[in-house]
C-alpha positions in Angstrom: 52.4 160.2 65.7 51.5 161.3 69.2 47.8 160.9 68.6 48.4 157.4 67.2 50.4 156.4 70.3 47.7 157.7 72.6 45.0 155.8 70.8 47.0 152.6 70.7 47.8 152.9 74.4 44.2 153.6 75.3 43.0 150.7 73.1 45.4 148.3 74.8 44.6 149.2 78.4 40.9 149.7 77.9 40.2 146.5 75.9 42.3 144.4 78.2 40.6 145.7 81.3 37.1 145.4 79.8 37.8 141.8 79.0 39.2 141.2 82.5 36.3 142.9 84.2 33.9 140.9 82.1 35.6 137.7 83.2 35.5 138.9 86.8 31.8 139.7 86.6 31.2 136.1 85.5 31.7 135.1 89.2 28.1 136.0 90.0 26.7 135.5 86.5 27.8 131.9 86.4 26.3 131.3 89.9 23.1 132.9 88.7 22.8 130.5 85.7 23.8 127.3 87.5 21.8 128.1 90.6 18.7 128.9 88.6 19.1 125.6 86.8 19.8 123.5 89.9 17.9 125.2 92.7 15.1 127.2 91.0 13.6 130.5 92.1 14.4 130.1 95.8 18.1 129.6 95.0 18.1 132.6 92.7 16.5 134.7 95.5 19.1 133.5 98.0 21.9 134.5 95.6 20.3 137.9 95.0 20.0 138.6 98.7 23.8 137.9 99.1 25.0 140.2 96.2 25.2 143.3 98.4 27.8 141.6 100.6 29.8 140.5 97.5 29.7 144.1 96.3 31.0 145.3 99.6 33.9 142.8 99.6 34.8 143.3 96.0 34.4 147.1 96.3 36.7 147.3 99.3 39.4 145.5 97.4 38.9 147.8 94.4 39.0 150.9 96.7 42.4 149.8 98.1 43.8 148.7 94.7 42.6 151.6 92.7 43.5 154.2 95.3 47.0 152.6 95.8 47.3 152.2 92.0 46.7 155.9 91.4 49.3 156.9 93.9 51.7 154.3 92.5 51.4 155.5 88.9 52.0 159.1 89.8 54.9 158.4 92.1 56.5 155.9 89.7 56.3 158.4 86.8 58.3 160.8 89.1 60.9 158.1 89.9 60.1 158.0 93.7 60.7 154.3 94.3 60.8 154.6 98.1 57.4 156.2 98.2 56.0 153.6 95.8 57.0 150.8 98.2 55.5 152.6 101.1 52.2 152.9 99.2 52.1 149.2 98.4 52.9 148.2 102.0 50.3 150.5 103.4 47.7 149.2 100.9 48.4 145.6 102.0 48.1 146.5 105.7 44.7 148.1 105.0 43.5 145.1 103.0 44.6 142.8 105.9 42.7 144.9 108.4 39.5 144.7 106.4 40.0 141.0 105.7 40.1 140.3 109.5 36.8 142.1 109.9 35.1 140.2 107.0 36.5 136.9 108.1 35.2 137.4 111.6 31.7 138.3 110.3 31.8 135.1 108.3 32.6 133.0 111.4 29.8 134.3 113.6 27.4 136.6 111.9 26.3 135.1 108.6 22.8 134.2 109.9 21.9 137.6 111.3 23.3 139.2 108.1 21.0 137.0 106.0 18.0 138.0 108.1 19.0 141.7 107.9 19.1 141.4 104.1 15.6 140.1 104.0 15.9 136.3 103.8 12.7 134.5 104.9 12.4 130.9 106.1 12.2 129.6 102.6 15.6 130.9 101.6 17.4 131.5 104.9 19.5 128.4 104.9 20.8 128.9 101.4 21.4 132.7 102.0 23.4 132.0 105.2 25.5 129.4 103.6 26.4 131.6 100.6 27.2 134.6 102.8 29.3 132.6 105.2 31.6 131.0 102.6 31.8 134.3 100.7 33.0 136.1 103.9 35.5 133.4 104.8 37.1 133.8 101.4 37.2 137.6 101.7 41.0 137.7 102.3 41.6 136.2 98.9 39.2 138.6 97.2 40.8 141.6 98.8 44.4 140.5 98.0 43.5 139.6 94.5 42.0 143.1 93.8 45.0 144.9 95.3 47.5 142.9 93.3 45.5 143.2 90.1 45.5 147.0 90.3 49.2 147.3 91.1 50.2 144.9 88.4 48.1 146.8 85.9 49.8 150.1 86.9 53.2 148.4 86.7 52.9 148.1 83.0 51.5 144.6 82.8 47.8 145.0 81.8 48.0 141.7 79.8 48.8 139.8 83.0 46.1 141.5 85.0 43.6 140.6 82.3 44.8 137.0 82.0 44.6 136.6 85.8 41.0 137.8 85.9 39.8 135.8 82.9 41.5 132.6 84.1 40.1 132.9 87.6 36.6 133.4 86.1 37.0 130.5 83.7 37.9 128.2 86.6 34.9 129.5 88.5 32.5 128.6 85.7 34.0 125.1 85.3 33.9 124.5 89.1 30.3 125.9 89.3 29.1 123.2 86.9 31.0 120.4 88.6 30.0 121.3 92.1 26.3 122.1 91.4 25.5 119.3 89.0 27.7 116.2 89.1 28.6 116.6 92.8 25.2 117.9 93.8 26.7 120.4 96.3 23.9 122.9 95.9 24.5 126.6 96.8 27.5 125.6 98.8 29.2 124.3 95.7 28.3 127.5 93.8 29.9 129.8 96.3 32.9 127.5 96.9 33.6 127.8 93.2 33.4 131.6 93.5 35.8 131.5 96.4 38.4 129.5 94.5 38.4 132.0 91.6 40.6 134.8 93.2 43.0 132.1 94.4 43.5 131.0 90.8 44.0 134.6 89.7 46.7 135.2 92.4 48.5 132.0 91.2 48.5 133.4 87.6 50.2 136.6 88.8 52.7 134.8 91.1 55.5 134.3 88.4 55.5 138.1 87.9 56.7 138.5 91.5 59.0 135.4 91.5 60.8 136.6 88.4 61.1 140.0 90.1 59.5 141.9 87.3 57.5 144.1 89.7 58.7 147.6 90.6 56.8 147.7 93.9 57.8 145.8 97.0 57.0 145.3 100.7 59.2 147.5 102.8 59.8 148.1 106.5 57.9 151.3 107.2 55.3 152.7 109.6 51.7 152.7 108.6 51.1 156.3 107.5 47.8 158.0 108.2 48.4 160.4 105.2 49.2 157.5 102.9 46.1 155.6 103.9 44.0 158.7 103.5 45.4 159.2 100.0 44.6 155.5 99.1 41.1 155.6 100.5 40.4 159.0 98.9 41.6 157.9 95.5 39.8 154.6 95.6 36.5 155.6 97.3 34.6 156.1 94.0 35.5 152.5 93.1 34.0 151.3 96.4 30.9 153.4 96.0 30.5 152.2 92.4 30.4 148.6 93.7 28.3 149.5 96.7 25.8 151.4 94.7 25.0 148.1 92.8 24.6 146.3 96.1 22.6 149.1 97.7 20.2 149.3 94.7 19.7 145.6 94.9 19.2 145.7 98.7 16.6 148.5 98.6 14.9 147.1 95.5 14.7 143.6 97.1 12.9 145.1 100.1 10.5 147.0 97.9 9.9 144.1 95.5 9.3 141.6 98.3 6.4 143.8 99.3 5.1 144.4 95.7 5.6 140.9 94.1 7.1 138.5 96.7 9.9 136.0 96.1 9.1 135.6 92.4 9.6 139.3 91.9 12.9 139.2 93.7 14.0 136.3 91.5 13.0 138.3 88.4 15.0 141.2 89.7 17.9 138.8 90.2 18.1 138.4 86.4 18.3 142.2 85.9 20.7 142.7 88.9 23.1 140.1 87.7 23.0 141.3 84.1 23.6 144.8 85.5 26.8 143.6 87.1 28.1 142.5 83.7 27.1 145.8 82.1 28.6 147.9 84.9 31.8 145.7 84.7 32.3 146.9 81.1 32.1 150.5 82.2 34.4 149.8 85.1 36.8 148.2 82.7 37.0 151.3 80.6 37.5 153.4 83.8 40.2 151.1 85.2 41.8 151.1 81.7 42.3 154.8 81.5 43.4 155.2 85.1 47.1 154.1 84.7 47.5 156.2 81.6 45.8 159.3 83.0 47.7 159.1 86.3 51.0 158.6 84.6 50.3 161.6 82.3 49.2 163.6 85.3 52.5 162.8 87.1 54.4 164.0 84.0 52.3 167.1 83.6 51.0 166.0 80.1 47.5 167.6 80.1 46.9 167.2 76.4 47.3 163.4 76.8 44.9 163.4 79.7 42.1 165.1 77.7 42.7 162.9 74.6 42.3 159.7 76.7 39.1 161.0 78.2 37.7 161.7 74.7 38.5 158.2 73.6 36.9 156.7 76.7 33.6 158.7 76.2 33.4 157.8 72.5 33.9 154.1 73.4 31.2 154.5 76.1 28.6 155.8 73.6 29.3 153.0 71.1 29.2 150.2 73.6 26.2 151.5 75.4 24.2 151.7 72.2 25.2 148.2 71.2 24.4 146.7 74.6 21.0 148.3 74.9 20.1 147.1 71.4 21.1 143.5 72.4 19.0 143.7 75.6 16.0 145.3 73.9 15.8 142.9 71.0 16.8 139.8 73.1 14.7 140.5 76.2 12.6 137.3 76.1 15.6 135.1 75.3 17.7 136.6 78.1 15.0 136.1 80.7 14.3 132.6 79.6 17.9 131.6 80.1 17.5 132.2 83.9 13.9 131.2 84.1 14.6 127.4 84.2 11.1 126.6 85.6 9.3 128.5 82.9 7.5 130.7 85.5 5.3 133.0 83.4 5.1 135.6 86.2 8.9 135.7 86.5 9.2 136.0 82.7 6.8 138.9 82.5 8.3 140.9 85.4 11.9 140.4 84.2 11.1 141.1 80.6 9.4 144.4 81.3 12.2 145.4 83.7 15.1 144.8 81.3 13.9 147.3 78.7 13.3 150.1 81.3 16.2 149.5 83.7 19.0 149.5 81.1 18.0 152.9 79.6 20.3 154.2 82.4 23.4 152.3 81.1 24.9 155.3 79.2 24.5 157.6 82.1 25.9 155.1 84.6 29.0 154.6 82.4 29.6 158.3 82.1 29.4 158.7 85.9 31.8 155.8 86.4 34.4 157.0 83.8 34.2 160.6 85.0 34.8 159.6 88.6 37.8 157.5 87.6 39.2 160.4 85.5 38.8 162.9 88.3 40.5 160.7 90.9 43.3 159.8 88.5 44.2 163.5 88.3 43.9 163.9 92.1 40.6 165.7 91.9 38.9 163.4 94.5 36.3 165.8 95.9 34.0 166.1 92.8 34.4 162.3 92.2 33.3 161.7 95.8 30.2 163.9 95.2 29.2 162.0 92.1 29.8 158.7 93.8 27.7 159.5 96.9 24.9 160.9 94.9 24.5 157.9 92.7 25.3 155.4 95.4 23.3 156.7 98.4 21.8 160.2 98.3 19.6 160.0 95.2 19.0 156.3 94.4 17.4 155.4 97.8 14.8 158.1 98.0 14.2 157.8 94.2 13.5 154.0 94.6 10.9 154.5 97.3 9.3 157.5 95.6 9.0 156.0 92.1 7.9 152.6 93.4 5.1 154.2 95.5 3.9 156.1 92.4 4.4 153.5 89.7 4.8 150.1 91.4 7.2 147.7 89.6 7.6 150.2 86.8 8.8 152.7 89.3 11.3 150.3 90.7 12.8 149.9 87.2 12.9 153.6 86.6 14.8 154.5 89.7 18.1 153.5 88.2 18.0 155.4 84.9 16.4 158.5 86.5 19.1 158.7 89.2 22.0 158.1 86.9 20.7 160.7 84.4 20.5 163.3 87.2 24.0 162.5 88.4 25.4 162.7 84.9 24.1 166.3 84.5 25.7 167.2 87.8 28.9 165.5 86.7 29.1 167.5 83.5 28.8 170.7 85.5 31.5 169.6 87.9 33.8 168.6 85.1 33.4 171.9 83.3 34.2 173.8 86.5 37.3 171.8 87.4 38.6 170.5 84.1 42.2 171.6 84.4 44.3 169.1 86.3 46.5 170.6 89.0 50.2 170.0 89.1 51.1 167.2 91.6 
């Protein structure tokens, strides 16, 4: 009976969060499709150059939400309601502080940021517009991610999923309306993306109005220790998002030198599909977090290990299915985003898809293992894995392999890095596999 309960609980949380994250990833994927149809290769290049900033904003929200959610689940399982409210209040204060910074950058620095990311004269105007609107909507992205994580940990994963999916669905509809009937170009595409978290927040609003939530704002001091716990627990989520952006940023610079704007546009197809694949792994990781943290707070180590086994089995199955779809559908996937029928873009992207996504299984393992470790308050090994895959290995590997193998080396950097990190992760897990008592 206990095993059946564990499996059902895992299936509910993991499936709902995978669906929700898939919906959330459609922010950028919908932009990619409609921009490629409406604005061609230059529009796709401008969007690809802006993705690292989106990853930073989205990752910052996830850091606060996941870190706060972990603390909430553990404290709530122990009946410490006052501490729960303090965590939520501190999380919102941290989100507000970051929102002010991002908003200020949107007001005055979108042009320099576009140049820094590699935008040339052909795509500078579109890149600046996309970045500016994205940064101005950053408060909504941050608030949405914090609320989604707390609602999920408050026993309402269905609502969290519904909010993410509805927000994404509205984004797709508005994308089409703004880009085509209204001819608003890239401004319309990013405006639709900015409206998406607002819709998501509105979907969650009745949960608070009906007072179903067990976390509240309270009058308390901003606690340095509380903020440290939030950031420490959520840092791997930020690095996971940033690693996607950093890989894109570094690869853009290398590809611009190797194959020009057409090469960057081809990489845009792979990068945006990667966001969807990574979102599936992130969904599994976010799905197990509330269950594992709750079990950790109650001292139920057998439940923790069972949930991890279910997550890894699901990872293997989904990774195999995803790669099969990509491998056998390479030409069709590339053609969807190659509206101009550019043969060079088609060739570069098709070759890259088959090589790049061999790293999917390893990336998923690293993401899930990091979430597992932070959920049981083992943040240090999770931080090691996150920094290795996000900064310390991927950057030198990208330059090294591209200098040796050209575009093939660019595609190989991701799977080689993730494979190396997964080996290190397995060693760290075996060394520190027993959760400590909170």
